[in-house]
C-alpha positions in Angstrom: 64.2 -159.7 -130.0 61.3 -161.3 -128.3 63.7 -163.6 -126.4 65.5 -160.5 -125.1 62.3 -159.0 -124.0 61.4 -162.1 -122.1 64.9 -162.2 -120.5 64.6 -158.5 -119.5 61.2 -159.0 -117.9 62.4 -162.1 -116.1 64.9 -159.9 -114.3 62.8 -156.7 -114.2 59.6 -157.8 -112.5 61.1 -159.2 -109.3 63.7 -156.4 -109.2 60.9 -153.8 -109.6 58.9 -155.4 -106.8 61.9 -155.7 -104.5 63.2 -152.2 -105.2 59.8 -150.7 -104.6 59.5 -152.4 -101.3 62.6 -150.5 -100.1 61.1 -147.0 -100.4 57.7 -148.3 -99.3 59.3 -149.1 -96.0 60.5 -145.5 -95.8 56.9 -144.4 -96.7 55.5 -146.5 -93.9 58.1 -145.1 -91.5 57.1 -141.6 -92.7 53.4 -142.4 -92.4 53.7 -143.9 -88.9 55.8 -141.1 -87.6 53.9 -138.5 -89.6 50.8 -139.4 -87.6 52.4 -138.7 -84.3 51.8 -135.4 -82.5 54.6 -133.2 -84.0 56.7 -132.9 -87.1 60.0 -133.3 -85.2 59.7 -137.1 -85.1 59.5 -137.3 -88.9 62.2 -134.6 -89.3 64.6 -136.4 -87.0 64.2 -139.7 -88.7 64.6 -138.0 -92.1 68.0 -136.6 -91.0 69.1 -139.9 -89.4 68.0 -141.8 -92.5 70.1 -139.5 -94.6 73.2 -140.2 -92.5 72.6 -143.9 -92.9 72.3 -143.5 -96.6 75.7 -141.8 -96.6 77.2 -144.6 -94.5 75.6 -147.6 -96.2 75.4 -146.5 -99.8 78.9 -145.2 -99.8 79.6 -149.0 -99.9 76.9 -149.6 -102.5 79.7 -151.0 -104.8 79.4 -154.2 -102.7 76.1 -154.7 -104.6 76.7 -153.0 -107.9 80.3 -153.9 -108.5 79.7 -157.5 -107.4 76.9 -157.9 -110.0 79.1 -156.8 -112.9 82.0 -158.9 -111.9 79.8 -162.0 -111.3 77.8 -161.6 -114.6 81.0 -161.4 -116.6 82.5 -164.4 -114.8 79.3 -166.3 -115.4 79.5 -165.5 -119.1 83.1 -166.9 -119.2 81.9 -169.9 -117.2 84.6 -169.2 -114.6 83.4 -171.0 -111.5 86.4 -170.1 -109.4 86.0 -166.4 -110.0 82.3 -166.7 -109.0 83.3 -168.1 -105.6 86.2 -165.6 -105.1 84.1 -162.5 -105.8 81.4 -163.8 -103.3 83.8 -164.5 -100.5 85.9 -161.4 -100.8 82.8 -159.1 -101.0 81.2 -160.7 -97.9 84.4 -160.5 -95.9 84.9 -156.9 -96.8 81.3 -156.1 -96.0 81.6 -157.6 -92.6 84.7 -155.7 -91.7 83.2 -152.4 -92.8 80.0 -153.1 -90.8 81.9 -153.8 -87.6 84.1 -150.7 -88.1 81.0 -148.5 -88.6 79.6 -149.6 -85.2 82.8 -148.8 -83.4 83.0 -145.4 -85.1 79.3 -144.5 -84.7 79.8 -141.9 -81.9 82.2 -139.9 -84.1 79.8 -140.2 -87.1 76.6 -138.9 -85.4 78.2 -136.0 -83.5 80.3 -135.0 -86.5 77.3 -135.1 -88.8 74.6 -133.3 -86.8 76.0 -129.8 -87.0 75.9 -130.0 -90.8 72.1 -130.2 -90.8 71.6 -127.2 -88.5 68.3 -128.7 -87.3 66.2 -127.6 -84.3 67.1 -129.2 -80.9 64.0 -131.4 -80.9 64.7 -132.7 -84.4 68.4 -133.3 -83.5 67.4 -135.3 -80.4 65.1 -137.6 -82.4 67.8 -138.1 -85.0 70.4 -139.2 -82.4 67.9 -141.7 -80.8 67.2 -143.3 -84.2 70.9 -143.4 -85.2 72.2 -144.9 -82.0 69.8 -147.9 -82.3 69.9 -148.6 -86.0 73.7 -148.5 -86.4 73.8 -152.1 -85.0 72.3 -153.3 -88.3 75.3 -152.2 -90.3 77.0 -155.6 -90.8 73.7 -157.2 -91.9 72.9 -154.4 -94.4 76.4 -154.5 -96.0 76.6 -158.2 -96.2 73.2 -158.3 -97.8 74.4 -155.8 -100.4 77.1 -158.3 -101.5 74.7 -161.3 -101.4 72.1 -159.5 -103.5 74.7 -158.3 -106.0 76.0 -161.9 -106.4 72.5 -163.3 -106.8 71.7 -160.8 -109.6 74.9 -161.5 -111.4 74.1 -165.2 -111.1 70.7 -164.5 -112.8 68.7 -165.3 -109.7 66.5 -162.2 -109.5 63.8 -163.8 -107.3 66.4 -164.1 -104.5 66.7 -160.4 -103.9 63.0 -160.1 -104.1 62.5 -162.6 -101.3 65.2 -161.0 -99.2 63.8 -157.5 -99.4 60.2 -158.6 -99.1 61.0 -160.5 -95.9 63.1 -157.7 -94.4 60.7 -154.9 -95.3 57.6 -156.9 -94.4 58.9 -157.7 -90.9 60.0 -154.0 -90.6 56.6 -152.7 -91.4 54.8 -155.0 -89.0 57.3 -154.2 -86.2 57.0 -150.5 -87.0 53.3 -150.6 -86.3 53.8 -152.7 -83.1 56.7 -150.8 -81.6 55.7 -147.2 -82.6 51.9 -147.2 -82.6 51.2 -150.2 -80.3 53.9 -149.8 -77.7 54.5 -146.1 -78.1 58.3 -146.4 -78.5 58.2 -143.7 -81.2 61.6 -143.1 -82.9 63.5 -145.8 -81.0 60.8 -148.3 -81.9 61.2 -147.5 -85.7 64.9 -148.0 -85.5 64.7 -151.3 -83.5 62.2 -152.6 -86.0 64.7 -152.0 -88.8 67.6 -153.7 -86.9 65.6 -156.9 -86.3 64.3 -157.0 -89.9 67.8 -156.6 -91.4 69.2 -159.6 -89.5 66.3 -161.8 -90.5 66.8 -160.7 -94.1 70.5 -161.6 -93.8 69.7 -165.1 -92.6 67.5 -165.7 -95.7 70.1 -164.2 -98.0 72.8 -166.6 -96.7 70.5 -169.6 -97.3 69.6 -168.5 -100.8 73.3 -168.1 -101.7 74.2 -171.4 -100.2 71.5 -173.1 -102.3 72.7 -171.4 -105.5 76.3 -172.5 -104.8 75.2 -176.1 -104.6 73.0 -175.9 -107.7 75.6 -174.1 -109.9 78.7 -176.0 -108.6 80.5 -172.8 -107.7 84.0 -173.4 -106.4 84.6 -172.1 -102.8 87.9 -172.3 -100.9 88.7 -170.3 -97.8 92.1 -169.6 -99.2 90.4 -167.3 -101.8 90.0 -164.7 -99.1 93.8 -164.6 -98.8 94.3 -163.8 -102.5 95.3 -160.2 -101.8 96.0 -159.5 -105.4 92.4 -160.3 -106.4 91.2 -158.4 -103.3 93.2 -155.3 -104.4 91.7 -155.5 -107.9 88.2 -155.7 -106.4 88.8 -152.6 -104.3 90.5 -150.6 -107.1 87.8 -151.5 -109.7 85.1 -150.3 -107.4 86.7 -147.2 -106.1 84.9 -145.3 -108.9 81.5 -146.5 -107.6 82.6 -145.4 -104.1 83.3 -141.8 -105.3 80.2 -141.7 -107.4 78.0 -142.8 -104.5 79.6 -140.3 -102.2 78.7 -137.5 -104.7 75.1 -138.7 -104.9 74.7 -139.0 -101.2 76.4 -135.7 -100.5 73.8 -134.0 -102.7 71.1 -135.9 -100.8 72.5 -134.7 -97.5 72.9 -131.2 -98.8 69.3 -131.3 -100.0 68.1 -132.4 -96.5 70.3 -129.9 -94.8 69.0 -127.0 -96.9 65.5 -128.1 -96.2 66.2 -128.1 -92.5 67.4 -124.5 -92.7 64.1 -123.6 -94.3 62.2 -124.9 -91.2 60.9 -128.2 -89.7 57.8 -128.2 -92.0 59.8 -127.8 -95.2 62.2 -130.5 -94.0 59.3 -132.9 -93.3 57.7 -132.0 -96.7 60.9 -132.7 -98.6 61.3 -136.0 -96.7 57.8 -137.1 -97.9 58.6 -136.1 -101.5 62.0 -137.7 -101.6 60.5 -140.9 -100.3 58.2 -140.9 -103.3 61.2 -140.0 -105.6 63.1 -143.0 -104.2 60.0 -145.2 -104.9 60.2 -144.0 -108.6 63.9 -144.4 -109.0 63.9 -147.9 -107.4 61.1 -149.0 -109.7 63.1 -147.8 -112.8 66.2 -149.6 -111.4 64.5 -152.9 -112.1 65.4 -152.6 -115.8 68.9 -151.4 -114.8 69.3 -154.7 -112.9 68.4 -156.6 -116.0 70.9 -154.5 -118.0 73.6 -155.2 -115.4 73.2 -159.0 -115.5 72.5 -159.4 -119.2 75.1 -157.0 -120.6 77.7 -158.4 -118.3 77.0 -161.9 -119.5 77.1 -160.7 -123.1 80.5 -159.1 -122.6 81.8 -162.3 -120.8 80.6 -164.3 -123.9 81.8 -161.6 -126.3 78.4 -161.6 -127.9 78.0 -158.2 -129.6 74.5 -158.9 -130.8 73.1 -159.8 -127.3 74.8 -156.7 -125.8 73.2 -154.1 -128.0 69.8 -155.9 -128.0 69.8 -155.8 -124.2 70.6 -152.1 -124.2 67.8 -151.3 -126.6 65.2 -153.4 -124.9 65.9 -152.2 -121.4 65.9 -148.6 -122.7 62.4 -148.9 -124.2 61.0 -150.7 -121.1 62.5 -148.0 -118.9 60.7 -145.2 -120.9 57.4 -147.0 -120.7 57.7 -147.5 -116.9 58.8 -143.9 -116.5 55.7 -142.6 -118.3 53.5 -144.7 -116.0 55.1 -143.2 -112.9 54.6 -139.7 -114.2 50.9 -140.5 -114.8 50.4 -141.9 -111.4 52.1 -139.0 -109.6 50.1 -136.5 -111.7 46.8 -138.1 -111.0 47.3 -139.3 -107.4 50.2 -137.4 -105.9 48.2 -135.2 -103.5 46.2 -138.3 -102.4 49.4 -140.1 -101.5 50.6 -137.1 -99.5 47.3 -137.1 -97.6 47.9 -140.8 -96.7 51.4 -140.1 -95.5 50.7 -137.4 -93.0 47.8 -135.8 -91.1 49.7 -132.7 -90.3 48.0 -130.1 -92.5 50.9 -127.7 -92.7 53.3 -130.5 -93.8 50.9 -131.8 -96.4 50.3 -128.3 -97.8 54.1 -127.6 -98.1 54.6 -130.9 -99.9 51.8 -130.2 -102.3 53.5 -126.9 -103.3 56.6 -128.8 -104.5 54.8 -131.8 -105.9 55.0 -130.6 -109.6 58.8 -131.0 -109.5 58.3 -134.6 -108.6 55.7 -135.2 -111.3 58.2 -134.5 -114.1 61.3 -135.9 -112.4 61.0 -139.4 -113.9 61.2 -138.1 -117.5 64.5 -136.3 -116.6 66.1 -139.0 -114.5 65.2 -142.2 -116.4 68.3 -141.9 -118.7 70.9 -142.1 -115.9 69.1 -145.0 -114.1 68.9 -147.1 -117.3 72.5 -146.4 -118.4 73.9 -147.0 -115.0 72.9 -150.6 -115.4 74.7 -150.9 -118.7 77.9 -149.4 -117.4 77.8 -151.6 -114.2 77.4 -154.7 -116.3 80.3 -153.6 -118.4 82.4 -152.8 -115.3 83.0 -149.3 -116.7 82.5 -147.7 -113.4 85.1 -145.1 -114.1 82.7 -143.3 -116.6 79.9 -143.4 -114.0 82.2 -141.7 -111.5 83.4 -139.0 -114.0 79.9 -138.1 -115.2 78.6 -137.7 -111.6 81.6 -135.6 -110.6 81.0 -133.2 -113.5 77.2 -133.0 -112.8 77.9 -132.3 -109.1 80.6 -129.7 -109.3 79.8 -128.0 -112.6 76.0 -128.3 -112.7 74.3 -128.8 -109.3 76.3 -126.4 -107.2 76.4 -123.5 -109.7 72.6 -123.9 -110.4 71.8 -123.9 -106.7 74.0 -120.9 -106.0 72.4 -119.0 -108.9 68.8 -119.8 -107.9 69.0 -120.2 -104.1 67.0 -117.0 -103.7 64.0 -119.1 -104.8 64.2 -121.1 -101.6 63.0 -124.7 -101.8 62.0 -124.2 -105.5 65.7 -123.4 -106.2 66.8 -126.5 -104.4 64.4 -128.7 -106.5 65.5 -127.0 -109.7 69.2 -127.7 -109.0 68.4 -131.3 -108.3 66.5 -131.7 -111.5 69.2 -130.2 -113.6 71.7 -132.4 -111.9 69.8 -135.5 -112.9 69.5 -134.3 -116.5 73.3 -133.7 -116.6 74.0 -137.2 -115.4 71.8 -138.7 -118.1 73.3 -136.6 -120.9 76.8 -137.4 -119.8 76.2 -141.2 -119.9 74.4 -140.9 -123.2 77.5 -139.2 -124.7 79.9 -141.7 -123.3 77.7 -144.6 -124.4 77.8 -143.3 -128.0 81.5 -142.8 -128.0 82.1 -146.3 -126.6 79.8 -147.9 -129.1 81.4 -146.1 -132.0 84.9 -147.3 -131.0 83.6 -150.8 -129.7 85.2 -150.1 -126.3 82.8 -152.4 -124.6 84.6 -155.6 -125.7 88.2 -154.5 -125.1 89.9 -157.1 -123.0 89.9 -156.2 -119.3 92.8 -158.1 -117.7 92.1 -156.5 -114.3 88.8 -158.5 -114.1 90.2 -162.0 -114.7 
């Protein structure tokens, strides 16, 4: 058992640091823009960032799906499959990134009416979007590279990639926004430059791993359309799941915009803190992805269930620490993020929802890692669909008279439903030993 704890922490600590660096970047953006003269800068970036989340994380399976496939191939010691999943994921990511750039005018003008924001907020959102869209190929390729590195049990690689990208972004944010006065456009340009520098580092780390692990690469692997079709079909469930999650995020932002610019900005600050918590908890999910996938590839039942237990306990401890930190220092954090009194006051009103959210959400973050490692993305899709259609929307409709409190209530119940659904499926799969059923579509 101690060996399993050491393995989990070997994966978790760099994953936690790298994951936390992502929302810290959002918090720096929020802090820099939150200290400008008016809330419409922060509100505009919040809307544009939501649109980018919809665009980029709709293809999050390039990270999550790649990890599960690579972890299982590594467990089978299948060097050819390791190279094939890498090449095909990268080529697909590049094609989607270029397509997003060409389609960007349709995306921004089609999305803005959904948010029903003020004219000033909408103008800032368009400025940010039209600049940052050029980072799309770099972002999506890095998803594939990070997923491959995690599956190869190289957790420090993603840490270095994200620390470089986010560190450069933070420095350029301060220079472009506060130093040069470029405001929203400066924040977007900083992100574009940082994303391409992160991509360069990611390619170098993957190249070094290929040499060290003797991974087989052949350009003809890209033309294996049967394998490419299996890759797409396997990950279609993650695509649908992610669309549901991001649709709820977009709905959350849009409803906040309808309640006024100050509520929109306050929700943006709180959701940045929520992303900080969820990404921290995802560190143990990353460990579960790589180690459960390897166990299934080896057909090692003992390792599989030990990894599940250990990552579960570690997730709960981390969750309790986040709750304690938010309870003791939440208002202080909000004071650091904005000097607009009305926005800080609005955020403080809804902070109690965030304080208890980790206890509710930890279950789905942890078990997502188990299901990704097992490549059982179909169950992840189904539980999120049920939680979205049968839980989130009815709860919001029933309590929308409570305004922003009703919105936060619906979000919390949604997260609880996701966790309960995955717990039930995990129990059924374990009882019937479904985890180790042969999956010919993955070979």
